[in-house]
C-alpha positions as a LaTeX table, in Angstrom:
\begin{tabular}{lrrr}
\hline
Residue & $x$ (\AA) & $y$ (\AA) & $z$ (\AA) \\
\hline
Unk1 & 0.00 & 0.00 & 0.00 \\
Unk2 & 1.35 & 3.40 & $-0.96$ \\
Unk3 & 1.75 & 5.93 & 1.84 \\
Unk4 & 3.05 & 9.08 & 0.17 \\
Unk5 & 2.42 & 12.62 & 1.33 \\
Unk6 & $-0.61$ & 14.66 & 0.31 \\
Unk7 & 1.80 & 16.94 & $-1.54$ \\
Unk8 & 2.60 & 14.06 & $-3.90$ \\
Unk9 & $-1.04$ & 13.53 & $-4.93$ \\
Unk10 & $-2.38$ & 17.10 & $-4.81$ \\
Unk11 & $-5.82$ & 18.45 & $-3.95$ \\
Unk12 & $-7.79$ & 16.27 & $-6.35$ \\
Unk13 & $-5.89$ & 13.18 & $-5.28$ \\
Unk14 & $-6.82$ & 14.02 & $-1.70$ \\
Unk15 & $-10.47$ & 14.38 & $-2.72$ \\
Unk16 & $-10.33$ & 10.95 & $-4.38$ \\
Unk17 & $-8.98$ & 9.38 & $-1.17$ \\
Unk18 & $-11.77$ & 10.97 & 0.87 \\
Unk19 & $-14.44$ & 9.88 & $-1.61$ \\
Unk20 & $-13.16$ & 6.30 & $-1.61$ \\
Unk21 & $-13.18$ & 6.19 & 2.19 \\
Unk22 & $-16.73$ & 7.46 & 2.64 \\
Unk23 & $-18.55$ & 6.01 & $-0.36$ \\
Unk24 & $-21.23$ & 3.58 & 0.76 \\
Unk25 & $-22.43$ & 0.67 & $-1.37$ \\
Unk26 & $-25.99$ & 1.48 & $-0.25$ \\
Unk27 & $-27.74$ & 3.74 & $-2.74$ \\
Unk28 & $-29.68$ & 6.60 & $-1.17$ \\
Unk29 & $-32.70$ & 7.06 & $-3.42$ \\
Unk30 & $-33.25$ & 10.69 & $-2.37$ \\
Unk31 & $-29.78$ & 11.82 & $-3.50$ \\
Unk32 & $-29.93$ & 13.55 & $-6.88$ \\
Unk33 & $-26.32$ & 14.86 & $-7.05$ \\
Unk34 & $-23.74$ & 13.08 & $-4.91$ \\
Unk35 & $-20.07$ & 13.58 & $-4.24$ \\
Unk36 & $-17.90$ & 15.25 & $-6.87$ \\
Unk37 & $-20.02$ & 18.19 & $-8.04$ \\
Unk38 & $-20.21$ & 21.84 & $-6.92$ \\
Unk39 & $-22.99$ & 21.06 & $-4.42$ \\
Unk40 & $-24.72$ & 18.03 & $-2.90$ \\
Unk41 & $-28.38$ & 17.79 & $-3.91$ \\
Unk42 & $-31.20$ & 15.68 & $-2.49$ \\
Unk43 & $-34.96$ & 15.42 & $-2.27$ \\
Unk44 & $-36.76$ & 16.08 & 1.00 \\
Unk45 & $-40.42$ & 15.35 & 0.55 \\
Unk46 & $-41.59$ & 17.33 & $-2.46$ \\
Unk47 & $-38.68$ & 19.77 & $-2.19$ \\
Unk48 & $-35.21$ & 19.42 & $-3.73$ \\
Unk49 & $-32.31$ & 21.01 & $-1.85$ \\
Unk50 & $-28.64$ & 21.76 & $-2.57$ \\
Unk51 & $-25.94$ & 22.14 & 0.09 \\
Unk52 & $-22.44$ & 23.51 & $-0.36$ \\
Unk53 & $-19.55$ & 24.36 & 1.94 \\
Unk54 & $-16.39$ & 26.37 & 1.37 \\
Unk55 & $-13.45$ & 27.50 & 3.48 \\
Unk56 & $-11.38$ & 30.67 & 3.48 \\
Unk57 & $-8.12$ & 30.35 & 5.41 \\
Unk58 & $-5.83$ & 33.23 & 6.34 \\
Unk59 & $-2.52$ & 33.14 & 4.41 \\
Unk60 & $-3.97$ & 30.52 & 2.05 \\
Unk61 & $-6.94$ & 32.32 & 0.48 \\
Unk62 & $-6.30$ & 35.83 & 1.77 \\
Unk63 & $-3.98$ & 38.01 & 3.81 \\
Unk64 & $-5.40$ & 40.43 & 6.36 \\
Unk65 & $-3.27$ & 43.25 & 5.02 \\
Unk66 & $-4.70$ & 42.74 & 1.52 \\
Unk67 & $-8.42$ & 42.92 & 2.24 \\
Unk68 & $-10.74$ & 44.85 & 4.55 \\
Unk69 & $-12.79$ & 42.71 & 6.98 \\
Unk70 & $-16.15$ & 43.74 & 5.49 \\
Unk71 & $-14.90$ & 42.88 & 2.01 \\
Unk72 & $-13.64$ & 39.53 & 3.32 \\
Unk73 & $-17.08$ & 38.76 & 4.77 \\
Unk74 & $-18.70$ & 39.63 & 1.46 \\
Unk75 & $-16.30$ & 37.40 & $-0.46$ \\
Unk76 & $-16.90$ & 34.45 & 1.88 \\
Unk77 & $-20.60$ & 34.46 & 1.04 \\
Unk78 & $-20.20$ & 35.22 & $-2.67$ \\
Unk79 & $-17.87$ & 32.28 & $-3.33$ \\
Unk80 & $-20.38$ & 29.90 & $-1.72$ \\
Unk81 & $-23.27$ & 31.41 & $-3.68$ \\
Unk82 & $-21.12$ & 30.76 & $-6.75$ \\
Unk83 & $-21.18$ & 27.03 & $-5.95$ \\
Unk84 & $-24.96$ & 27.22 & $-5.72$ \\
Unk85 & $-25.06$ & 29.05 & $-9.06$ \\
Unk86 & $-22.96$ & 26.25 & $-10.53$ \\
Unk87 & $-25.90$ & 23.88 & $-9.98$ \\
Unk88 & $-28.28$ & 25.80 & $-12.27$ \\
Unk89 & $-31.69$ & 27.07 & $-11.22$ \\
Unk90 & $-31.16$ & 27.00 & $-7.45$ \\
Unk91 & $-32.07$ & 29.74 & $-4.96$ \\
Unk92 & $-29.78$ & 30.07 & $-1.90$ \\
Unk93 & $-31.90$ & 30.30 & 1.26 \\
Unk94 & $-29.95$ & 29.65 & 4.48 \\
Unk95 & $-26.34$ & 29.88 & 5.61 \\
Unk96 & $-24.37$ & 28.63 & 8.60 \\
Unk97 & $-21.09$ & 30.41 & 9.32 \\
Unk98 & $-18.24$ & 28.84 & 11.25 \\
Unk99 & $-15.52$ & 31.23 & 12.42 \\
Unk100 & $-12.12$ & 30.56 & 13.96 \\
Unk101 & $-10.07$ & 33.58 & 15.06 \\
Unk102 & $-7.07$ & 34.30 & 17.29 \\
Unk103 & $-8.01$ & 35.64 & 20.73 \\
Unk104 & $-6.17$ & 38.88 & 19.89 \\
Unk105 & $-8.63$ & 39.71 & 17.09 \\
Unk106 & $-10.30$ & 43.09 & 17.62 \\
Unk107 & $-14.00$ & 43.56 & 18.17 \\
Unk108 & $-14.21$ & 46.01 & 15.27 \\
Unk109 & $-12.75$ & 43.39 & 12.93 \\
Unk110 & $-15.51$ & 40.95 & 13.89 \\
Unk111 & $-18.23$ & 43.59 & 13.56 \\
Unk112 & $-17.06$ & 44.59 & 10.10 \\
Unk113 & $-16.62$ & 40.97 & 9.03 \\
Unk114 & $-20.25$ & 40.25 & 9.93 \\
Unk115 & $-21.37$ & 43.43 & 8.20 \\
Unk116 & $-19.90$ & 41.89 & 5.08 \\
Unk117 & $-21.62$ & 38.54 & 5.68 \\
Unk118 & $-24.96$ & 40.27 & 6.19 \\
Unk119 & $-24.64$ & 42.63 & 3.23 \\
Unk120 & $-24.33$ & 39.80 & 0.73 \\
Unk121 & $-26.89$ & 37.63 & 2.51 \\
Unk122 & $-29.34$ & 40.53 & 2.25 \\
Unk123 & $-28.44$ & 40.93 & $-1.43$ \\
Unk124 & $-29.46$ & 37.32 & $-2.16$ \\
Unk125 & $-32.17$ & 37.13 & 0.54 \\
Unk126 & $-30.25$ & 34.48 & 2.47 \\
Unk127 & $-30.98$ & 33.96 & 6.16 \\
Unk128 & $-27.97$ & 33.58 & 8.48 \\
Unk129 & $-29.34$ & 30.62 & 10.42 \\
Unk130 & $-26.47$ & 29.79 & 12.80 \\
Unk131 & $-22.87$ & 28.71 & 13.02 \\
Unk132 & $-20.02$ & 28.28 & 15.48 \\
Unk133 & $-17.06$ & 30.26 & 16.80 \\
Unk134 & $-13.75$ & 28.92 & 18.10 \\
Unk135 & $-10.25$ & 30.14 & 18.95 \\
Unk136 & $-7.72$ & 29.47 & 16.21 \\
Unk137 & $-4.13$ & 30.35 & 15.37 \\
Unk138 & $-5.31$ & 32.22 & 12.27 \\
Unk139 & $-8.61$ & 33.28 & 10.75 \\
Unk140 & $-10.73$ & 30.41 & 9.42 \\
Unk141 & $-14.11$ & 31.08 & 7.79 \\
Unk142 & $-16.34$ & 28.10 & 7.01 \\
Unk143 & $-19.60$ & 28.84 & 5.19 \\
Unk144 & $-22.39$ & 26.37 & 4.46 \\
Unk145 & $-25.28$ & 27.38 & 2.21 \\
Unk146 & $-28.54$ & 25.50 & 1.68 \\
Unk147 & $-30.39$ & 26.25 & $-1.54$ \\
Unk148 & $-33.79$ & 25.30 & $-2.93$ \\
Unk149 & $-33.99$ & 23.84 & $-6.44$ \\
Unk150 & $-36.50$ & 25.63 & $-8.66$ \\
Unk151 & $-38.42$ & 23.69 & $-11.34$ \\
Unk152 & $-36.06$ & 20.68 & $-11.26$ \\
Unk153 & $-33.37$ & 23.01 & $-12.52$ \\
Unk154 & $-30.23$ & 21.09 & $-11.46$ \\
Unk155 & $-27.37$ & 20.99 & $-13.97$ \\
Unk156 & $-24.56$ & 18.54 & $-13.18$ \\
Unk157 & $-20.95$ & 18.61 & $-14.31$ \\
Unk158 & $-21.39$ & 15.27 & $-16.05$ \\
Unk159 & $-23.82$ & 15.91 & $-18.91$ \\
Unk160 & $-21.67$ & 17.21 & $-21.78$ \\
Unk161 & $-22.21$ & 15.57 & $-25.18$ \\
Unk162 & $-20.00$ & 15.43 & $-28.25$ \\
Unk163 & $-20.75$ & 18.46 & $-30.42$ \\
Unk164 & $-21.81$ & 20.67 & $-27.52$ \\
Unk165 & $-20.26$ & 24.12 & $-27.42$ \\
Unk166 & $-18.22$ & 25.21 & $-24.40$ \\
Unk167 & $-19.32$ & 28.59 & $-23.12$ \\
Unk168 & $-18.14$ & 31.01 & $-20.44$ \\
Unk169 & $-19.40$ & 34.22 & $-18.89$ \\
Unk170 & $-17.37$ & 37.44 & $-19.01$ \\
Unk171 & $-13.57$ & 37.72 & $-18.97$ \\
Unk172 & $-10.93$ & 35.47 & $-17.44$ \\
Unk173 & $-7.60$ & 36.11 & $-15.72$ \\
Unk174 & $-8.48$ & 39.27 & $-13.79$ \\
Unk175 & $-8.44$ & 37.74 & $-10.31$ \\
Unk176 & $-5.11$ & 36.04 & $-10.99$ \\
Unk177 & $-3.66$ & 39.35 & $-12.12$ \\
Unk178 & $-4.97$ & 40.95 & $-8.93$ \\
Unk179 & $-3.21$ & 38.36 & $-6.78$ \\
Unk180 & 0.08 & 38.95 & $-8.57$ \\
Unk181 & $-0.18$ & 42.69 & $-7.94$ \\
Unk182 & $-0.94$ & 42.18 & $-4.24$ \\
Unk183 & 1.96 & 39.75 & $-3.88$ \\
Unk184 & 4.30 & 42.21 & $-5.54$ \\
Unk185 & 3.20 & 45.52 & $-4.01$ \\
Unk186 & 0.85 & 44.86 & $-1.08$ \\
Unk187 & $-2.33$ & 46.81 & $-0.34$ \\
Unk188 & $-0.83$ & 50.26 & 0.35 \\
Unk189 & 0.77 & 50.74 & $-3.07$ \\
Unk190 & $-0.61$ & 53.55 & $-5.25$ \\
Unk191 & $-2.35$ & 51.54 & $-7.93$ \\
Unk192 & $-3.68$ & 52.70 & $-11.30$ \\
Unk193 & $-7.39$ & 52.34 & $-12.06$ \\
Unk194 & $-6.68$ & 49.25 & $-14.15$ \\
Unk195 & $-4.68$ & 47.66 & $-11.34$ \\
Unk196 & $-7.43$ & 48.49 & $-8.85$ \\
Unk197 & $-9.91$ & 46.76 & $-11.14$ \\
Unk198 & $-7.85$ & 43.55 & $-11.13$ \\
Unk199 & $-7.49$ & 43.65 & $-7.34$ \\
Unk200 & $-11.24$ & 44.18 & $-6.97$ \\
Unk201 & $-11.86$ & 41.05 & $-9.06$ \\
Unk202 & $-9.71$ & 39.11 & $-6.59$ \\
Unk203 & $-11.08$ & 40.61 & $-3.38$ \\
Unk204 & $-14.69$ & 41.21 & $-4.43$ \\
Unk205 & $-15.84$ & 38.44 & $-6.77$ \\
Unk206 & $-19.47$ & 38.28 & $-7.90$ \\
Unk207 & $-21.36$ & 35.02 & $-8.15$ \\
Unk208 & $-23.15$ & 34.59 & $-11.50$ \\
Unk209 & $-26.37$ & 33.43 & $-9.86$ \\
Unk210 & $-28.85$ & 35.36 & $-11.98$ \\
Unk211 & $-27.04$ & 34.37 & $-15.18$ \\
Unk212 & $-27.30$ & 30.71 & $-14.10$ \\
Unk213 & $-31.03$ & 31.09 & $-13.53$ \\
Unk214 & $-31.49$ & 32.51 & $-17.03$ \\
Unk215 & $-29.59$ & 29.84 & $-18.98$ \\
Unk216 & $-29.68$ & 26.66 & $-16.89$ \\
Unk217 & $-32.58$ & 24.96 & $-18.70$ \\
Unk218 & $-30.58$ & 24.95 & $-21.93$ \\
Unk219 & $-27.33$ & 23.55 & $-20.52$ \\
Unk220 & $-25.96$ & 20.00 & $-20.55$ \\
Unk221 & $-23.24$ & 20.63 & $-17.92$ \\
Unk222 & $-22.12$ & 23.46 & $-15.66$ \\
Unk223 & $-19.49$ & 24.51 & $-13.12$ \\
Unk224 & $-17.94$ & 27.72 & $-11.80$ \\
Unk225 & $-14.33$ & 28.66 & $-12.41$ \\
Unk226 & $-13.06$ & 28.81 & $-8.83$ \\
Unk227 & $-9.89$ & 26.87 & $-9.70$ \\
Unk228 & $-9.31$ & 28.41 & $-13.11$ \\
Unk229 & $-10.62$ & 27.89 & $-16.63$ \\
Unk230 & $-8.16$ & 25.08 & $-17.44$ \\
Unk231 & $-9.35$ & 23.03 & $-14.46$ \\
Unk232 & $-13.03$ & 23.82 & $-15.14$ \\
Unk233 & $-12.82$ & 22.53 & $-18.71$ \\
Unk234 & $-11.21$ & 19.32 & $-17.46$ \\
Unk235 & $-13.97$ & 18.90 & $-14.86$ \\
Unk236 & $-16.64$ & 18.99 & $-17.57$ \\
Unk237 & $-14.82$ & 16.83 & $-20.13$ \\
Unk238 & $-11.91$ & 14.56 & $-19.17$ \\
Unk239 & $-13.47$ & 13.69 & $-15.81$ \\
Unk240 & $-16.32$ & 12.08 & $-17.78$ \\
Unk241 & $-14.29$ & 10.50 & $-20.61$ \\
Unk242 & $-14.93$ & 13.38 & $-22.99$ \\
Unk243 & $-12.51$ & 15.79 & $-24.65$ \\
Unk244 & $-12.54$ & 19.25 & $-26.17$ \\
Unk245 & $-10.88$ & 21.55 & $-28.66$ \\
Unk246 & $-10.46$ & 25.07 & $-27.22$ \\
Unk247 & $-9.76$ & 28.23 & $-29.24$ \\
Unk248 & $-7.59$ & 30.38 & $-26.97$ \\
Unk249 & $-8.12$ & 33.44 & $-29.15$ \\
Unk250 & $-11.87$ & 33.27 & $-28.42$ \\
Unk251 & $-11.40$ & 33.59 & $-24.64$ \\
Unk252 & $-12.13$ & 37.23 & $-23.75$ \\
Unk253 & $-9.76$ & 39.15 & $-21.50$ \\
Unk254 & $-10.36$ & 42.55 & $-19.98$ \\
Unk255 & $-8.83$ & 45.84 & $-21.05$ \\
Unk256 & $-7.37$ & 46.11 & $-17.53$ \\
Unk257 & $-5.47$ & 42.83 & $-17.85$ \\
Unk258 & $-4.11$ & 43.87 & $-21.24$ \\
Unk259 & $-3.02$ & 47.29 & $-19.95$ \\
Unk260 & $-1.36$ & 46.02 & $-16.75$ \\
Unk261 & 0.26 & 42.85 & $-18.09$ \\
Unk262 & 1.37 & 43.49 & $-21.66$ \\
Unk263 & 3.20 & 40.18 & $-22.15$ \\
Unk264 & 0.89 & 37.84 & $-24.11$ \\
Unk265 & 2.24 & 34.72 & $-22.37$ \\
Unk266 & 1.49 & 36.29 & $-18.99$ \\
Unk267 & $-2.03$ & 37.09 & $-20.13$ \\
Unk268 & $-2.48$ & 33.49 & $-21.29$ \\
Unk269 & $-1.30$ & 32.10 & $-17.96$ \\
Unk270 & $-3.74$ & 34.26 & $-16.01$ \\
Unk271 & $-6.55$ & 33.51 & $-18.46$ \\
Unk272 & $-6.25$ & 29.71 & $-18.30$ \\
Unk273 & $-4.50$ & 29.01 & $-15.02$ \\
Unk274 & $-5.43$ & 31.91 & $-12.75$ \\
Unk275 & $-8.04$ & 30.99 & $-10.14$ \\
Unk276 & $-10.97$ & 32.71 & $-8.43$ \\
Unk277 & $-12.66$ & 34.33 & $-11.40$ \\
Unk278 & $-15.93$ & 32.63 & $-10.32$ \\
Unk279 & $-17.40$ & 32.82 & $-13.81$ \\
Unk280 & $-19.67$ & 30.12 & $-15.21$ \\
Unk281 & $-18.21$ & 27.45 & $-17.50$ \\
Unk282 & $-20.79$ & 25.30 & $-19.28$ \\
Unk283 & $-21.71$ & 23.18 & $-22.27$ \\
Unk284 & $-24.75$ & 23.69 & $-24.48$ \\
Unk285 & $-26.07$ & 22.12 & $-27.70$ \\
Unk286 & $-25.00$ & 24.23 & $-30.66$ \\
Unk287 & $-28.64$ & 24.71 & $-31.63$ \\
Unk288 & $-29.29$ & 26.63 & $-28.38$ \\
Unk289 & $-26.18$ & 28.84 & $-28.46$ \\
Unk290 & $-27.82$ & 31.93 & $-29.96$ \\
Unk291 & $-30.63$ & 31.84 & $-27.39$ \\
Unk292 & $-28.12$ & 32.00 & $-24.54$ \\
Unk293 & $-26.30$ & 34.96 & $-26.09$ \\
Unk294 & $-29.59$ & 36.87 & $-26.19$ \\
Unk295 & $-30.28$ & 36.06 & $-22.54$ \\
Unk296 & $-26.72$ & 36.83 & $-21.36$ \\
Unk297 & $-24.79$ & 38.92 & $-23.93$ \\
Unk298 & $-21.51$ & 38.50 & $-21.96$ \\
Unk299 & $-21.34$ & 34.83 & $-22.94$ \\
Unk300 & $-18.51$ & 33.68 & $-25.24$ \\
Unk301 & $-18.13$ & 30.29 & $-26.94$ \\
Unk302 & $-14.57$ & 29.05 & $-26.81$ \\
Unk303 & $-14.61$ & 25.45 & $-27.96$ \\
Unk304 & $-16.42$ & 22.22 & $-28.67$ \\
Unk305 & $-16.80$ & 18.92 & $-26.83$ \\
Unk306 & $-15.64$ & 15.69 & $-28.49$ \\
Unk307 & $-14.97$ & 12.06 & $-27.53$ \\
Unk308 & $-11.16$ & 12.22 & $-27.61$ \\
Unk309 & $-10.71$ & 12.12 & $-23.80$ \\
Unk310 & $-8.18$ & 14.94 & $-24.09$ \\
Unk311 & $-8.34$ & 18.73 & $-24.18$ \\
Unk312 & $-6.44$ & 20.46 & $-26.97$ \\
Unk313 & $-5.76$ & 24.19 & $-27.17$ \\
Unk314 & $-5.43$ & 26.16 & $-30.40$ \\
Unk315 & $-4.34$ & 29.71 & $-31.19$ \\
Unk316 & $-5.13$ & 30.99 & $-34.69$ \\
Unk317 & $-5.67$ & 27.37 & $-35.73$ \\
Unk318 & $-2.30$ & 26.14 & $-34.44$ \\
Unk319 & $-2.23$ & 23.68 & $-31.56$ \\
Unk320 & $-0.53$ & 24.93 & $-28.37$ \\
Unk321 & 1.04 & 22.89 & $-25.60$ \\
Unk322 & $-0.40$ & 24.02 & $-22.26$ \\
Unk323 & 1.18 & 22.86 & $-19.01$ \\
Unk324 & $-0.79$ & 23.30 & $-15.80$ \\
Unk325 & 1.09 & 25.74 & $-13.57$ \\
Unk326 & $-1.84$ & 26.95 & $-11.49$ \\
Unk327 & $-2.13$ & 27.17 & $-7.71$ \\
Unk328 & $-1.75$ & 23.92 & $-5.77$ \\
Unk329 & $-3.04$ & 23.63 & $-2.20$ \\
Unk330 & $-0.55$ & 20.85 & $-1.33$ \\
\hline
\end{tabular}
């Protein structure tokens, strides 16, 4: 039996170990989406529910000197709502917030943090229903959200078909660019408006919940790009024995990213490998593509699903070799 370190298998290897340890041979008939998707979904009487949980850890996901406490609270809720959005037509309803903080943490920090939690919960009409607080060596925020499925509107990661188009919302790479700026200069640097935009995309992401509601009934698969576009495409294709051809030149990037990082290779790395953009990544039959563009004009189509079991990237028709160099938790 192998007994290597978690660093040798990475985050997704760790997830596989956990799944193999807890999978039960008994089939639970009320489960509609089990382990391995953006949320866990099940039926409770006549109602279908989705549950998701996410963690934000100091010095892993954020640094205190990079983000204001209210903004941090807002982000903690938004990134969980993004997981709910990644399930399709689901309305987030209740949240439970676990908080670990050092005993030296100031009262004003906590007050502002919860102002942030409440602001976004009010925005989405989510009730803060409970949680837990503990002493910790650094700040740990654990958020659980329960959502209600509307009109059987669940979209799994697993439904892509050969010939489907791969679509995304908005631009990619901005949050990754923001992280690089914060790592290089810190929060107190005098940033340009374009640099501030990139930092805002890192510190203040927006879940694409309403976009998901509009388009979900047309989709065959769906996820959100929390770990980067490269990973998201793999989650919808290779994880289910499918493949894809991706046109890099069709992936939109913002004016801010172009102005701040002028090197095209740098732009490409942020665009494909940068994390925390929290945009939707989905597949849709080609016959429905125009309908989605009318509903959400910020959608772009960047590739097509096939049965090759590999993802190929092209720029101006020429195949490119892309090596994953994104963030690794372990």
